[in-house]
CHARMM internal coordinates of N, CA and C (Angstrom, degrees):
IC EDIT
DIST 1 N 1 CA 1.4505
DIST 1 CA 1 C 1.5286
ANGL 1 N 1 CA 1 C 107.78
DIST 1 C 2 N 1.3333
ANGL 1 CA 1 C 2 N 116.11
DIHE 1 N 1 CA 1 C 2 N 130.54
DIST 2 N 2 CA 1.4632
ANGL 1 C 2 N 2 CA 119.32
DIHE 1 CA 1 C 2 N 2 CA -179.36
DIST 2 CA 2 C 1.5352
ANGL 2 N 2 CA 2 C 110.56
DIHE 1 C 2 N 2 CA 2 C -77.00
DIST 2 C 3 N 1.3068
ANGL 2 CA 2 C 3 N 115.43
DIHE 2 N 2 CA 2 C 3 N 174.37
DIST 3 N 3 CA 1.4695
ANGL 2 C 3 N 3 CA 120.56
DIHE 2 CA 2 C 3 N 3 CA -175.11
DIST 3 CA 3 C 1.5288
ANGL 3 N 3 CA 3 C 111.94
DIHE 2 C 3 N 3 CA 3 C -61.55
DIST 3 C 4 N 1.3294
ANGL 3 CA 3 C 4 N 116.68
DIHE 3 N 3 CA 3 C 4 N -44.10
DIST 4 N 4 CA 1.4801
ANGL 3 C 4 N 4 CA 120.17
DIHE 3 CA 3 C 4 N 4 CA 179.87
DIST 4 CA 4 C 1.5281
ANGL 4 N 4 CA 4 C 110.72
DIHE 3 C 4 N 4 CA 4 C -60.15
DIST 4 C 5 N 1.3185
ANGL 4 CA 4 C 5 N 117.00
DIHE 4 N 4 CA 4 C 5 N -46.30
DIST 5 N 5 CA 1.4589
ANGL 4 C 5 N 5 CA 120.89
DIHE 4 CA 4 C 5 N 5 CA 179.51
DIST 5 CA 5 C 1.5229
ANGL 5 N 5 CA 5 C 111.08
DIHE 4 C 5 N 5 CA 5 C -63.44
DIST 5 C 6 N 1.3185
ANGL 5 CA 5 C 6 N 117.39
DIHE 5 N 5 CA 5 C 6 N -35.61
DIST 6 N 6 CA 1.4631
ANGL 5 C 6 N 6 CA 121.14
DIHE 5 CA 5 C 6 N 6 CA 178.15
DIST 6 CA 6 C 1.5215
ANGL 6 N 6 CA 6 C 110.79
DIHE 5 C 6 N 6 CA 6 C -65.14
DIST 6 C 7 N 1.3234
ANGL 6 CA 6 C 7 N 116.65
DIHE 6 N 6 CA 6 C 7 N -43.33
DIST 7 N 7 CA 1.4671
ANGL 6 C 7 N 7 CA 120.88
DIHE 6 CA 6 C 7 N 7 CA 178.76
DIST 7 CA 7 C 1.5286
ANGL 7 N 7 CA 7 C 110.37
DIHE 6 C 7 N 7 CA 7 C -64.45
DIST 7 C 8 N 1.3247
ANGL 7 CA 7 C 8 N 116.88
DIHE 7 N 7 CA 7 C 8 N -44.27
DIST 8 N 8 CA 1.4628
ANGL 7 C 8 N 8 CA 120.89
DIHE 7 CA 7 C 8 N 8 CA 178.62
DIST 8 CA 8 C 1.5209
ANGL 8 N 8 CA 8 C 110.45
DIHE 7 C 8 N 8 CA 8 C -61.76
DIST 8 C 9 N 1.3238
ANGL 8 CA 8 C 9 N 116.49
DIHE 8 N 8 CA 8 C 9 N -45.26
DIST 9 N 9 CA 1.4629
ANGL 8 C 9 N 9 CA 121.23
DIHE 8 CA 8 C 9 N 9 CA 179.27
DIST 9 CA 9 C 1.5257
ANGL 9 N 9 CA 9 C 110.37
DIHE 8 C 9 N 9 CA 9 C -59.75
DIST 9 C 10 N 1.3150
ANGL 9 CA 9 C 10 N 117.04
DIHE 9 N 9 CA 9 C 10 N -45.23
DIST 10 N 10 CA 1.4634
ANGL 9 C 10 N 10 CA 120.81
DIHE 9 CA 9 C 10 N 10 CA 179.50
DIST 10 CA 10 C 1.5323
ANGL 10 N 10 CA 10 C 110.89
DIHE 9 C 10 N 10 CA 10 C -61.57
DIST 10 C 11 N 1.3225
ANGL 10 CA 10 C 11 N 117.41
DIHE 10 N 10 CA 10 C 11 N -43.93
DIST 11 N 11 CA 1.4630
ANGL 10 C 11 N 11 CA 121.34
DIHE 10 CA 10 C 11 N 11 CA -179.33
DIST 11 CA 11 C 1.5274
ANGL 11 N 11 CA 11 C 111.28
DIHE 10 C 11 N 11 CA 11 C -64.03
DIST 11 C 12 N 1.3294
ANGL 11 CA 11 C 12 N 116.48
DIHE 11 N 11 CA 11 C 12 N -41.77
DIST 12 N 12 CA 1.4650
ANGL 11 C 12 N 12 CA 119.98
DIHE 11 CA 11 C 12 N 12 CA 179.24
DIST 12 CA 12 C 1.5231
ANGL 12 N 12 CA 12 C 110.99
DIHE 11 C 12 N 12 CA 12 C -64.80
DIST 12 C 13 N 1.3166
ANGL 12 CA 12 C 13 N 116.59
DIHE 12 N 12 CA 12 C 13 N -40.40
DIST 13 N 13 CA 1.4634
ANGL 12 C 13 N 13 CA 119.94
DIHE 12 CA 12 C 13 N 13 CA 178.33
DIST 13 CA 13 C 1.5271
ANGL 13 N 13 CA 13 C 111.59
DIHE 12 C 13 N 13 CA 13 C -66.80
DIST 13 C 14 N 1.3323
ANGL 13 CA 13 C 14 N 116.30
DIHE 13 N 13 CA 13 C 14 N -40.16
DIST 14 N 14 CA 1.4686
ANGL 13 C 14 N 14 CA 120.30
DIHE 13 CA 13 C 14 N 14 CA 178.54
DIST 14 CA 14 C 1.5297
ANGL 14 N 14 CA 14 C 110.55
DIHE 13 C 14 N 14 CA 14 C -63.44
DIST 14 C 15 N 1.3240
ANGL 14 CA 14 C 15 N 116.99
DIHE 14 N 14 CA 14 C 15 N -41.39
DIST 15 N 15 CA 1.4671
ANGL 14 C 15 N 15 CA 120.69
DIHE 14 CA 14 C 15 N 15 CA 177.45
DIST 15 CA 15 C 1.5249
ANGL 15 N 15 CA 15 C 110.67
DIHE 14 C 15 N 15 CA 15 C -62.36
DIST 15 C 16 N 1.3203
ANGL 15 CA 15 C 16 N 117.11
DIHE 15 N 15 CA 15 C 16 N -45.37
DIST 16 N 16 CA 1.4618
ANGL 15 C 16 N 16 CA 121.15
DIHE 15 CA 15 C 16 N 16 CA -179.69
DIST 16 CA 16 C 1.5288
ANGL 16 N 16 CA 16 C 111.31
DIHE 15 C 16 N 16 CA 16 C -63.44
DIST 16 C 17 N 1.3202
ANGL 16 CA 16 C 17 N 117.03
DIHE 16 N 16 CA 16 C 17 N -39.94
DIST 17 N 17 CA 1.4653
ANGL 16 C 17 N 17 CA 120.21
DIHE 16 CA 16 C 17 N 17 CA 178.01
DIST 17 CA 17 C 1.5253
ANGL 17 N 17 CA 17 C 110.73
DIHE 16 C 17 N 17 CA 17 C -65.31
DIST 17 C 18 N 1.3304
ANGL 17 CA 17 C 18 N 117.11
DIHE 17 N 17 CA 17 C 18 N -40.55
DIST 18 N 18 CA 1.4628
ANGL 17 C 18 N 18 CA 120.63
DIHE 17 CA 17 C 18 N 18 CA 178.50
DIST 18 CA 18 C 1.5261
ANGL 18 N 18 CA 18 C 110.90
DIHE 17 C 18 N 18 CA 18 C -61.21
DIST 18 C 19 N 1.3320
ANGL 18 CA 18 C 19 N 116.31
DIHE 18 N 18 CA 18 C 19 N -48.11
DIST 19 N 19 CA 1.4612
ANGL 18 C 19 N 19 CA 120.35
DIHE 18 CA 18 C 19 N 19 CA 179.14
DIST 19 CA 19 C 1.5252
ANGL 19 N 19 CA 19 C 110.17
DIHE 18 C 19 N 19 CA 19 C -60.38
DIST 19 C 20 N 1.3046
ANGL 19 CA 19 C 20 N 117.38
DIHE 19 N 19 CA 19 C 20 N -41.90
DIST 20 N 20 CA 1.4628
ANGL 19 C 20 N 20 CA 121.14
DIHE 19 CA 19 C 20 N 20 CA 178.13
DIST 20 CA 20 C 1.5149
ANGL 20 N 20 CA 20 C 112.75
DIHE 19 C 20 N 20 CA 20 C -61.35
DIST 20 C 21 N 1.3383
ANGL 20 CA 20 C 21 N 116.49
DIHE 20 N 20 CA 20 C 21 N -41.98
DIST 21 N 21 CA 1.4711
ANGL 20 C 21 N 21 CA 119.49
DIHE 20 CA 20 C 21 N 21 CA 178.18
DIST 21 CA 21 C 1.5232
ANGL 21 N 21 CA 21 C 111.55
DIHE 20 C 21 N 21 CA 21 C -65.75
DIST 21 C 22 N 1.3305
ANGL 21 CA 21 C 22 N 116.91
DIHE 21 N 21 CA 21 C 22 N -39.81
DIST 22 N 22 CA 1.4669
ANGL 21 C 22 N 22 CA 120.25
DIHE 21 CA 21 C 22 N 22 CA 179.29
DIST 22 CA 22 C 1.5244
ANGL 22 N 22 CA 22 C 110.07
DIHE 21 C 22 N 22 CA 22 C -64.46
DIST 22 C 23 N 1.3166
ANGL 22 CA 22 C 23 N 116.69
DIHE 22 N 22 CA 22 C 23 N -48.06
DIST 23 N 23 CA 1.4607
ANGL 22 C 23 N 23 CA 119.93
DIHE 22 CA 22 C 23 N 23 CA -179.21
DIST 23 CA 23 C 1.5279
ANGL 23 N 23 CA 23 C 110.94
DIHE 22 C 23 N 23 CA 23 C -63.36
DIST 23 C 24 N 1.3168
ANGL 23 CA 23 C 24 N 117.49
DIHE 23 N 23 CA 23 C 24 N -38.30
DIST 24 N 24 CA 1.4610
ANGL 23 C 24 N 24 CA 120.40
DIHE 23 CA 23 C 24 N 24 CA 177.02
DIST 24 CA 24 C 1.5241
ANGL 24 N 24 CA 24 C 110.94
DIHE 23 C 24 N 24 CA 24 C -64.45
DIST 24 C 25 N 1.3170
ANGL 24 CA 24 C 25 N 116.33
DIHE 24 N 24 CA 24 C 25 N -38.22
DIST 25 N 25 CA 1.4633
ANGL 24 C 25 N 25 CA 119.98
DIHE 24 CA 24 C 25 N 25 CA -179.82
DIST 25 CA 25 C 1.5245
ANGL 25 N 25 CA 25 C 111.04
DIHE 24 C 25 N 25 CA 25 C -65.54
DIST 25 C 26 N 1.3203
ANGL 25 CA 25 C 26 N 117.98
DIHE 25 N 25 CA 25 C 26 N -30.31
DIST 26 N 26 CA 1.4601
ANGL 25 C 26 N 26 CA 120.95
DIHE 25 CA 25 C 26 N 26 CA 179.39
DIST 26 CA 26 C 1.5223
ANGL 26 N 26 CA 26 C 112.23
DIHE 25 C 26 N 26 CA 26 C -61.62
DIST 26 C 27 N 1.3112
ANGL 26 CA 26 C 27 N 117.59
DIHE 26 N 26 CA 26 C 27 N -21.22
DIST 27 N 27 CA 1.4655
ANGL 26 C 27 N 27 CA 121.35
DIHE 26 CA 26 C 27 N 27 CA -179.13
DIST 27 CA 27 C 1.5189
ANGL 27 N 27 CA 27 C 112.54
DIHE 26 C 27 N 27 CA 27 C -79.82
DIST 27 C 28 N 1.3219
ANGL 27 CA 27 C 28 N 117.00
DIHE 27 N 27 CA 27 C 28 N -11.09
DIST 28 N 28 CA 1.4576
ANGL 27 C 28 N 28 CA 120.05
DIHE 27 CA 27 C 28 N 28 CA -179.61
DIST 28 CA 28 C 1.5270
ANGL 28 N 28 CA 28 C 109.61
DIHE 27 C 28 N 28 CA 28 C -74.46
DIST 28 C 29 N 1.3273
ANGL 28 CA 28 C 29 N 117.53
DIHE 28 N 28 CA 28 C 29 N 127.68
DIST 29 N 29 CA 1.4730
ANGL 28 C 29 N 29 CA 120.85
DIHE 28 CA 28 C 29 N 29 CA -176.54
DIST 29 CA 29 C 1.5326
ANGL 29 N 29 CA 29 C 113.65
DIHE 28 C 29 N 29 CA 29 C -57.15
DIST 29 C 30 N 1.3183
ANGL 29 CA 29 C 30 N 117.09
DIHE 29 N 29 CA 29 C 30 N -36.19
DIST 30 N 30 CA 1.4680
ANGL 29 C 30 N 30 CA 119.04
DIHE 29 CA 29 C 30 N 30 CA -177.49
DIST 30 CA 30 C 1.5358
ANGL 30 N 30 CA 30 C 112.68
DIHE 29 C 30 N 30 CA 30 C -70.18
DIST 30 C 31 N 1.3227
ANGL 30 CA 30 C 31 N 117.33
DIHE 30 N 30 CA 30 C 31 N -13.50
DIST 31 N 31 CA 1.4591
ANGL 30 C 31 N 31 CA 121.04
DIHE 30 CA 30 C 31 N 31 CA 178.36
DIST 31 CA 31 C 1.5269
ANGL 31 N 31 CA 31 C 112.86
DIHE 30 C 31 N 31 CA 31 C -102.43
DIST 31 C 32 N 1.3241
ANGL 31 CA 31 C 32 N 116.67
DIHE 31 N 31 CA 31 C 32 N 3.98
DIST 32 N 32 CA 1.4671
ANGL 31 C 32 N 32 CA 120.83
DIHE 31 CA 31 C 32 N 32 CA -176.24
DIST 32 CA 32 C 1.5268
ANGL 32 N 32 CA 32 C 112.26
DIHE 31 C 32 N 32 CA 32 C -58.72
DIST 32 C 33 N 1.3069
ANGL 32 CA 32 C 33 N 117.80
DIHE 32 N 32 CA 32 C 33 N -32.52
DIST 33 N 33 CA 1.4601
ANGL 32 C 33 N 33 CA 120.52
DIHE 32 CA 32 C 33 N 33 CA -178.15
DIST 33 CA 33 C 1.5134
ANGL 33 N 33 CA 33 C 114.44
DIHE 32 C 33 N 33 CA 33 C -73.43
DIST 33 C 34 N 1.3132
ANGL 33 CA 33 C 34 N 117.07
DIHE 33 N 33 CA 33 C 34 N -27.08
DIST 34 N 34 CA 1.4675
ANGL 33 C 34 N 34 CA 119.50
DIHE 33 CA 33 C 34 N 34 CA -177.45
DIST 34 CA 34 C 1.5271
ANGL 34 N 34 CA 34 C 113.38
DIHE 33 C 34 N 34 CA 34 C -107.64
DIST 34 C 35 N 1.3114
ANGL 34 CA 34 C 35 N 117.80
DIHE 34 N 34 CA 34 C 35 N -9.75
DIST 35 N 35 CA 1.4695
ANGL 34 C 35 N 35 CA 120.74
DIHE 34 CA 34 C 35 N 35 CA -177.27
DIST 35 CA 35 C 1.5302
ANGL 35 N 35 CA 35 C 113.14
DIHE 34 C 35 N 35 CA 35 C -55.73
DIST 35 C 36 N 1.3476
ANGL 35 CA 35 C 36 N 119.30
DIHE 35 N 35 CA 35 C 36 N -43.58
DIST 36 N 36 CA 1.4697
ANGL 35 C 36 N 36 CA 118.08
DIHE 35 CA 35 C 36 N 36 CA 179.14
DIST 36 CA 36 C 1.5290
ANGL 36 N 36 CA 36 C 112.87
DIHE 35 C 36 N 36 CA 36 C -63.40
DIST 36 C 37 N 1.3140
ANGL 36 CA 36 C 37 N 117.00
DIHE 36 N 36 CA 36 C 37 N -38.04
DIST 37 N 37 CA 1.4600
ANGL 36 C 37 N 37 CA 120.50
DIHE 36 CA 36 C 37 N 37 CA -179.72
DIST 37 CA 37 C 1.5252
ANGL 37 N 37 CA 37 C 110.42
DIHE 36 C 37 N 37 CA 37 C -68.54
DIST 37 C 38 N 1.3200
ANGL 37 CA 37 C 38 N 116.52
DIHE 37 N 37 CA 37 C 38 N -44.01
DIST 38 N 38 CA 1.4639
ANGL 37 C 38 N 38 CA 120.82
DIHE 37 CA 37 C 38 N 38 CA 179.98
DIST 38 CA 38 C 1.5255
ANGL 38 N 38 CA 38 C 110.32
DIHE 37 C 38 N 38 CA 38 C -64.14
DIST 38 C 39 N 1.3253
ANGL 38 CA 38 C 39 N 117.46
DIHE 38 N 38 CA 38 C 39 N -42.98
DIST 39 N 39 CA 1.4685
ANGL 38 C 39 N 39 CA 119.48
DIHE 38 CA 38 C 39 N 39 CA -179.91
DIST 39 CA 39 C 1.5240
ANGL 39 N 39 CA 39 C 110.41
DIHE 38 C 39 N 39 CA 39 C -64.90
DIST 39 C 40 N 1.3298
ANGL 39 CA 39 C 40 N 117.64
DIHE 39 N 39 CA 39 C 40 N -36.39
DIST 40 N 40 CA 1.4650
ANGL 39 C 40 N 40 CA 120.61
DIHE 39 CA 39 C 40 N 40 CA 176.61
DIST 40 CA 40 C 1.5294
ANGL 40 N 40 CA 40 C 110.36
DIHE 39 C 40 N 40 CA 40 C -64.25
DIST 40 C 41 N 1.3209
ANGL 40 CA 40 C 41 N 117.13
DIHE 40 N 40 CA 40 C 41 N -42.55
DIST 41 N 41 CA 1.4669
ANGL 40 C 41 N 41 CA 121.22
DIHE 40 CA 40 C 41 N 41 CA -179.66
DIST 41 CA 41 C 1.5271
ANGL 41 N 41 CA 41 C 112.30
DIHE 40 C 41 N 41 CA 41 C -68.20
DIST 41 C 42 N 1.3232
ANGL 41 CA 41 C 42 N 117.44
DIHE 41 N 41 CA 41 C 42 N -35.27
DIST 42 N 42 CA 1.4578
ANGL 41 C 42 N 42 CA 121.03
DIHE 41 CA 41 C 42 N 42 CA -176.63
DIST 42 CA 42 C 1.5269
ANGL 42 N 42 CA 42 C 113.59
DIHE 41 C 42 N 42 CA 42 C -90.50
DIST 42 C 43 N 1.3125
ANGL 42 CA 42 C 43 N 117.87
DIHE 42 N 42 CA 42 C 43 N -5.27
DIST 43 N 43 CA 1.4623
ANGL 42 C 43 N 43 CA 121.19
DIHE 42 CA 42 C 43 N 43 CA -178.50
DIST 43 CA 43 C 1.5145
ANGL 43 N 43 CA 43 C 113.30
DIHE 42 C 43 N 43 CA 43 C -54.78
DIST 43 C 44 N 1.3181
ANGL 43 CA 43 C 44 N 117.05
DIHE 43 N 43 CA 43 C 44 N -40.81
DIST 44 N 44 CA 1.4689
ANGL 43 C 44 N 44 CA 120.38
DIHE 43 CA 43 C 44 N 44 CA 179.39
DIST 44 CA 44 C 1.5284
ANGL 44 N 44 CA 44 C 111.23
DIHE 43 C 44 N 44 CA 44 C -64.82
DIST 44 C 45 N 1.3197
ANGL 44 CA 44 C 45 N 116.26
DIHE 44 N 44 CA 44 C 45 N -40.18
DIST 45 N 45 CA 1.4669
ANGL 44 C 45 N 45 CA 119.56
DIHE 44 CA 44 C 45 N 45 CA 179.79
DIST 45 CA 45 C 1.5236
ANGL 45 N 45 CA 45 C 110.51
DIHE 44 C 45 N 45 CA 45 C -67.01
DIST 45 C 46 N 1.3341
ANGL 45 CA 45 C 46 N 116.62
DIHE 45 N 45 CA 45 C 46 N -41.35
DIST 46 N 46 CA 1.4561
ANGL 45 C 46 N 46 CA 119.44
DIHE 45 CA 45 C 46 N 46 CA 178.07
DIST 46 CA 46 C 1.5297
ANGL 46 N 46 CA 46 C 110.24
DIHE 45 C 46 N 46 CA 46 C -60.74
DIST 46 C 47 N 1.3265
ANGL 46 CA 46 C 47 N 116.44
DIHE 46 N 46 CA 46 C 47 N -42.50
DIST 47 N 47 CA 1.4681
ANGL 46 C 47 N 47 CA 120.48
DIHE 46 CA 46 C 47 N 47 CA 177.83
DIST 47 CA 47 C 1.5203
ANGL 47 N 47 CA 47 C 111.32
DIHE 46 C 47 N 47 CA 47 C -63.33
DIST 47 C 48 N 1.3186
ANGL 47 CA 47 C 48 N 116.50
DIHE 47 N 47 CA 47 C 48 N -39.78
DIST 48 N 48 CA 1.4629
ANGL 47 C 48 N 48 CA 120.66
DIHE 47 CA 47 C 48 N 48 CA 178.44
DIST 48 CA 48 C 1.5268
ANGL 48 N 48 CA 48 C 111.13
DIHE 47 C 48 N 48 CA 48 C -64.51
DIST 48 C 49 N 1.3365
ANGL 48 CA 48 C 49 N 117.02
DIHE 48 N 48 CA 48 C 49 N -40.23
DIST 49 N 49 CA 1.4685
ANGL 48 C 49 N 49 CA 120.40
DIHE 48 CA 48 C 49 N 49 CA 177.48
DIST 49 CA 49 C 1.5218
ANGL 49 N 49 CA 49 C 110.36
DIHE 48 C 49 N 49 CA 49 C -58.98
DIST 49 C 50 N 1.3237
ANGL 49 CA 49 C 50 N 116.35
DIHE 49 N 49 CA 49 C 50 N -44.34
DIST 50 N 50 CA 1.4676
ANGL 49 C 50 N 50 CA 120.54
DIHE 49 CA 49 C 50 N 50 CA -179.68
DIST 50 CA 50 C 1.5250
ANGL 50 N 50 CA 50 C 110.46
DIHE 49 C 50 N 50 CA 50 C -66.07
DIST 50 C 51 N 1.3287
ANGL 50 CA 50 C 51 N 116.45
DIHE 50 N 50 CA 50 C 51 N -45.65
DIST 51 N 51 CA 1.4682
ANGL 50 C 51 N 51 CA 120.78
DIHE 50 CA 50 C 51 N 51 CA -178.86
DIST 51 CA 51 C 1.5295
ANGL 51 N 51 CA 51 C 111.49
DIHE 50 C 51 N 51 CA 51 C -61.46
DIST 51 C 52 N 1.3233
ANGL 51 CA 51 C 52 N 116.85
DIHE 51 N 51 CA 51 C 52 N -49.64
DIST 52 N 52 CA 1.4637
ANGL 51 C 52 N 52 CA 120.43
DIHE 51 CA 51 C 52 N 52 CA -178.89
DIST 52 CA 52 C 1.5286
ANGL 52 N 52 CA 52 C 111.39
DIHE 51 C 52 N 52 CA 52 C -66.58
DIST 52 C 53 N 1.3146
ANGL 52 CA 52 C 53 N 116.27
DIHE 52 N 52 CA 52 C 53 N -41.97
DIST 53 N 53 CA 1.4634
ANGL 52 C 53 N 53 CA 119.66
DIHE 52 CA 52 C 53 N 53 CA 179.43
DIST 53 CA 53 C 1.5167
ANGL 53 N 53 CA 53 C 112.01
DIHE 52 C 53 N 53 CA 53 C -62.70
DIST 53 C 54 N 1.3235
ANGL 53 CA 53 C 54 N 116.27
DIHE 53 N 53 CA 53 C 54 N -42.21
DIST 54 N 54 CA 1.4607
ANGL 53 C 54 N 54 CA 120.36
DIHE 53 CA 53 C 54 N 54 CA 179.51
DIST 54 CA 54 C 1.5255
ANGL 54 N 54 CA 54 C 110.67
DIHE 53 C 54 N 54 CA 54 C -64.77
DIST 54 C 55 N 1.3217
ANGL 54 CA 54 C 55 N 116.45
DIHE 54 N 54 CA 54 C 55 N -37.83
DIST 55 N 55 CA 1.4650
ANGL 54 C 55 N 55 CA 120.29
DIHE 54 CA 54 C 55 N 55 CA -179.63
DIST 55 CA 55 C 1.5275
ANGL 55 N 55 CA 55 C 112.01
DIHE 54 C 55 N 55 CA 55 C -67.58
DIST 55 C 56 N 1.3164
ANGL 55 CA 55 C 56 N 117.38
DIHE 55 N 55 CA 55 C 56 N -31.05
DIST 56 N 56 CA 1.4705
ANGL 55 C 56 N 56 CA 121.48
DIHE 55 CA 55 C 56 N 56 CA -176.47
DIST 56 CA 56 C 1.5268
ANGL 56 N 56 CA 56 C 113.55
DIHE 55 C 56 N 56 CA 56 C -98.53
DIST 56 C 57 N 1.3064
ANGL 56 CA 56 C 57 N 117.06
DIHE 56 N 56 CA 56 C 57 N -7.48
DIST 57 N 57 CA 1.4622
ANGL 56 C 57 N 57 CA 120.38
DIHE 56 CA 56 C 57 N 57 CA -177.36
DIST 57 CA 57 C 1.5294
ANGL 57 N 57 CA 57 C 113.77
DIHE 56 C 57 N 57 CA 57 C -56.30
DIST 57 C 58 N 1.3298
ANGL 57 CA 57 C 58 N 120.54
DIHE 57 N 57 CA 57 C 58 N -40.16
DIST 58 N 58 CA 1.4681
ANGL 57 C 58 N 58 CA 119.54
DIHE 57 CA 57 C 58 N 58 CA 179.37
DIST 58 CA 58 C 1.5286
ANGL 58 N 58 CA 58 C 113.27
DIHE 57 C 58 N 58 CA 58 C -60.13
DIST 58 C 59 N 1.3243
ANGL 58 CA 58 C 59 N 117.63
DIHE 58 N 58 CA 58 C 59 N -28.99
DIST 59 N 59 CA 1.4671
ANGL 58 C 59 N 59 CA 120.63
DIHE 58 CA 58 C 59 N 59 CA 179.46
DIST 59 CA 59 C 1.5228
ANGL 59 N 59 CA 59 C 111.73
DIHE 58 C 59 N 59 CA 59 C -74.98
DIST 59 C 60 N 1.3210
ANGL 59 CA 59 C 60 N 116.17
DIHE 59 N 59 CA 59 C 60 N -31.96
DIST 60 N 60 CA 1.4657
ANGL 59 C 60 N 60 CA 121.02
DIHE 59 CA 59 C 60 N 60 CA -173.43
DIST 60 CA 60 C 1.5231
ANGL 60 N 60 CA 60 C 111.65
DIHE 59 C 60 N 60 CA 60 C -95.09
DIST 60 C 61 N 1.3256
ANGL 60 CA 60 C 61 N 116.32
DIHE 60 N 60 CA 60 C 61 N -46.96
DIST 61 N 61 CA 1.4675
ANGL 60 C 61 N 61 CA 120.53
DIHE 60 CA 60 C 61 N 61 CA -176.94
DIST 61 CA 61 C 1.5266
ANGL 61 N 61 CA 61 C 109.41
DIHE 60 C 61 N 61 CA 61 C -142.65
DIST 61 C 62 N 1.3224
ANGL 61 CA 61 C 62 N 117.53
DIHE 61 N 61 CA 61 C 62 N 77.03
DIST 62 N 62 CA 1.4659
ANGL 61 C 62 N 62 CA 120.37
DIHE 61 CA 61 C 62 N 62 CA -176.20
DIST 62 CA 62 C 1.5350
ANGL 62 N 62 CA 62 C 112.94
DIHE 61 C 62 N 62 CA 62 C -59.65
DIST 62 C 63 N 1.3190
ANGL 62 CA 62 C 63 N 117.85
DIHE 62 N 62 CA 62 C 63 N -26.45
DIST 63 N 63 CA 1.4675
ANGL 62 C 63 N 63 CA 120.38
DIHE 62 CA 62 C 63 N 63 CA 179.34
DIST 63 CA 63 C 1.5237
ANGL 63 N 63 CA 63 C 111.98
DIHE 62 C 63 N 63 CA 63 C -68.73
DIST 63 C 64 N 1.3354
ANGL 63 CA 63 C 64 N 118.40
DIHE 63 N 63 CA 63 C 64 N -19.37
DIST 64 N 64 CA 1.4629
ANGL 63 C 64 N 64 CA 121.81
DIHE 63 CA 63 C 64 N 64 CA 179.13
DIST 64 CA 64 C 1.5182
ANGL 64 N 64 CA 64 C 112.81
DIHE 63 C 64 N 64 CA 64 C -93.64
DIST 64 C 65 N 1.3238
ANGL 64 CA 64 C 65 N 117.10
DIHE 64 N 64 CA 64 C 65 N -13.55
DIST 65 N 65 CA 1.4622
ANGL 64 C 65 N 65 CA 121.16
DIHE 64 CA 64 C 65 N 65 CA -175.07
DIST 65 CA 65 C 1.5144
ANGL 65 N 65 CA 65 C 110.91
DIHE 64 C 65 N 65 CA 65 C -78.67
DIST 65 C 66 N 1.3084
ANGL 65 CA 65 C 66 N 116.26
DIHE 65 N 65 CA 65 C 66 N 129.13
DIST 66 N 66 CA 1.4667
ANGL 65 C 66 N 66 CA 122.44
DIHE 65 CA 65 C 66 N 66 CA 172.89
DIST 66 CA 66 C 1.5241
ANGL 66 N 66 CA 66 C 106.25
DIHE 65 C 66 N 66 CA 66 C -139.25
DIST 66 C 67 N 1.3148
ANGL 66 CA 66 C 67 N 118.19
DIHE 66 N 66 CA 66 C 67 N 126.09
DIST 67 N 67 CA 1.4596
ANGL 66 C 67 N 67 CA 119.65
DIHE 66 CA 66 C 67 N 67 CA -179.21
DIST 67 CA 67 C 1.5362
ANGL 67 N 67 CA 67 C 112.37
DIHE 66 C 67 N 67 CA 67 C -58.87
DIST 67 C 68 N 1.3105
ANGL 67 CA 67 C 68 N 114.68
DIHE 67 N 67 CA 67 C 68 N 140.91
DIST 68 N 68 CA 1.4654
ANGL 67 C 68 N 68 CA 119.20
DIHE 67 CA 67 C 68 N 68 CA 176.33
DIST 68 CA 68 C 1.5215
ANGL 68 N 68 CA 68 C 109.28
DIHE 67 C 68 N 68 CA 68 C -80.82
DIST 68 C 69 N 1.3055
ANGL 68 CA 68 C 69 N 116.07
DIHE 68 N 68 CA 68 C 69 N 145.58
DIST 69 N 69 CA 1.4721
ANGL 68 C 69 N 69 CA 118.83
DIHE 68 CA 68 C 69 N 69 CA 176.81
DIST 69 CA 69 C 1.5219
ANGL 69 N 69 CA 69 C 108.51
DIHE 68 C 69 N 69 CA 69 C -76.58
DIST 69 C 70 N 1.3113
ANGL 69 CA 69 C 70 N 115.99
DIHE 69 N 69 CA 69 C 70 N 153.97
DIST 70 N 70 CA 1.4694
ANGL 69 C 70 N 70 CA 119.90
DIHE 69 CA 69 C 70 N 70 CA 178.75
DIST 70 CA 70 C 1.4960
ANGL 70 N 70 CA 70 C 109.29
DIHE 69 C 70 N 70 CA 70 C -71.79
END
COOR INIT
IC SEED 1 N 1 CA 1 C
IC BUILD
């Protein structure tokens, strides 16, 4: 894997870990009151992670890339 692909792979993994930590935190009872607000605020970022990751997936793992249907 070249340097660019390594950086992209690292960024995609970091984004996925962040989303996982946020979603896990939503399960904590003391955060139940703010979880809907936080998820609403972070929805755009989650969408951006998916969009950017999907766009770069062919460079990092072409065997996993499959075009989405319209």
